[in-house]
N, C-alpha and C positions, 0 to 999 in steps of 0.2 A: 502492499499500502505508496499513496504518497501522503496523498493527505488526508488528517483526518480530524472533528469541529467536533471543542466540547462544547457544552454548558452545563455550567450548574441551575438547577431551580433551586422554588419551595412556593410551594401554589402558587404557581405560572396557569395558570391556563390559560384564559386573556390572554395570556398571549405568542403561547409557545406553538402552536399552532402555524403560525404566521412565520416566528421563527427559525421554527424546524425544514418548513417548508423550502427555507431560502439558503435549505446548505445542501440539498439534495445530490448535486457536480459536485460532493464532498466524496472518499471511499469511502469509508464510518464518519457516526457519527455519535455521539455520546453521552447521553445525561446522567447525572451522578445527582440526584436527588435528596435533600437530609429529611425528605419527612413527607412527602404532598398529602393533604388533608382530603385534595378536588383532584381534578380528574387528571390532572398534569401528567404524570404516569404513564397514564389507560393512553393516551392524548397522543405523546414517544410512541409507546409500541408499534401506534398504529402507524406514525409513519417510519417502519424499520430501524428506531436508531433501538439504540443497546443503554437499557436501562440500568443504575446502578442505582439503592438507595445507600446510604452512610450519612450516622448521628453526622450532625454544624460540630466542625472541630475550628471554624473559621475562613476566611474568602480566600489565603494561603494553602493552608492545607489542602480546603474544598479542592480549587482548583488544580493542586501539584496532585491529589491525585487523580484526581480523573487526567490529566499529562501522561501520566506510568500507565492506563487502561488503554492509552490510543498507541497503533498501531504502525501508523504510518508515521514518515520523516518530515515531515509538520506538521503543524497542529494550528489549526484556525479554533480560537477562543475567541465567543461570544456571551451575550448574555442576552436573556430571556426575551432581556424588552426592546434586544436588538437584531436587528438583515439587514442583511446581503443584496448591496445591489446588485445590477445584472450586470453594470461592466461593471463592480468590485471582483465578480465573479469568475469576467474575465480575462484580468487582470490580472487576480492569484493566478488561474490553471498559468500564464504564459510564463510572471516570472520564477514559481515556485521550478520550473525546470528550466532553463539556464541563466541563473545568477550565480557571486558570492556573496552574499549576501548572507546574514546568520538569521533579520528579523528584519520587519518591512512594521513603516508607519502606520494607523489607515487612516485619515481626517473620517471624521463621524460628523454627519448632518443630524441636529437633535431637534425631536418635533415637540412641541408642545404646543396642548391641548388643537393640538390637528397642521398647528401651522411651525415652518422650519423657524431658530431663529440663528438665524446671522451673526449679528454684533454683539456687542454686551461678554466680549471673549466665549461664550460659544461654541465660536467655523473660528477656525474646521477643526480644536479641540482631540488632533493627534496623538494615538495610542500604540499601540506597542501589539499587538494581536496574531499577525502571521509569526513564525517560528516556526525555524527546529527546533525538534524534543529537544535531545540533548546538547543546547545549547542556551535553556533558559530553565531560569525557577524564580517560581511566586514565595515576593517577598512580606510580611507585614506592615501598614502599619498601622499606627496609632488611630486615622479612620477609611484613608483607601488602599487597599493595596494593593504592588506597585510589579513588577517586573524586571528581571535581572539577563543579559544577555552576554555572553561570551563574541567576541566578531562584529562583525561592520553591521549598519540598520542602517538602512535607505526607506521610503517614502512612497509609498503605493499614492495614483491622483482618485482616485475615483470613493465614496463616499460607502461607508459604513453609519445607516441607518439607524438612526437608538431616538424610542420613543417614550422621553423619556417621562412626561407627564399628562396624566390623563386631565387634570382641574387643575382651578386656581390651592383648593381644597386640596388635597392630594401633595402638593407641594409645602403644602400649609404643612401637613402630618410628617414628612419626611424631615426639613427645616427643624420640627421638632427632636424627629429620632437624634439626627447628624449633632445637631447643639449639643446635646446631652454628654454625646460623644463626642464635641470639639472642648465643653469641657474641663472631659476627667481628664483629659489631652493636655488641655494646659495647666492642670491640678499634679500631673504623673511628671511637667518639664518643668518645675519649677516658680509657675507663675505667680501671680498674682493678686488676686481682685484690685484696677484700681475704677478709681470714678474717671480720671480725664481717661482711661481708655474708651470703657462706657458711655461715653455724648461723643466722644470723638472719631472711636473707630465704626457703627454702622455710616455714619451721613458719610463718613469721604469712601467707603466701599458702597454706596447710593450715585457716588461723584464719579467714582473710578467706573464700572460698569453703565451708564447708565449715559453720562460727556466722555471721556476720553476715553470707551472701547463700543459706546458712538450704540449705546445701545437702546437710545432713541430712534434708530431709524426702521427699528423692529415695535413705531408705533405703540397702542396704549397695550401690547403683549411685556415690551421692551421696560414700560413705564415698570409695570408688575414684577417682573423679574425681576426691578433694581431695588424695586426696592423688598422682598422680599430676600436680597440678600445682601442689604443693610438691614431686616426683618434678623435672623440667620445669626448675626453679627452677636448682633445688642446677646440675641437674649442666649450666647457662648457666656458674653461676659455674665453676665447676671445669673447662668447658667452657676459658675465657678467662685458668683459670692456663695449663695446658696446652701455649695459646700462649703467652702471654706464656715461657712452658721452649722451648718453640722457636725464640721469636726470638734468648733471651739466645745458645742455642750456637751460630747461624748467626751 
């Protein structure tokens, strides 16, 4: 086998069919599921994916385990809320048969509530998603995992489609979750609550995304996203204050 696709899942029945259907050009598709209670696994099996159930141990551990199951020389690693475009499919098939590179950065076209977000730092958002199996390893960070590769890395031109948020409510819920993780990360790194940072960082984040990174060109959606970005920063520092008060009570 030359190309293996790997996807980690949990309760992704609404998105998994679109994701896996876009991977039909791969020699094999592996889904590592961490205990879905919906129809994720059933749908994946119907689409001829190899489904393995594994208890959740973190993003990097789950993805490295999925990579270990792959038989292909190359691995295409995508999330359940992503889809390989037809142009990207053709480009992938072309490069893996004739390249000196060990990995490729792929541009992500992020869709928010049906709209492609082109500005505010959201595009092209290049990430390594295509790599040689024996040259790469996922590593955990406090919030987002990243991949370390050995050897030269190049860029693909075609987009991976990312369906990030279904609605503003969806983004608010995820901001709440990630801001908690962000506050914990700040605490572990020895950061202390600062009123100045609580007051200054959120508006600066808004200006960065809406003005400097041209988020205003995405219209109302760009404005909402920039406000949400500032809100997430505010929550992170407010939750750090909360963590410190809880520690003082102990």
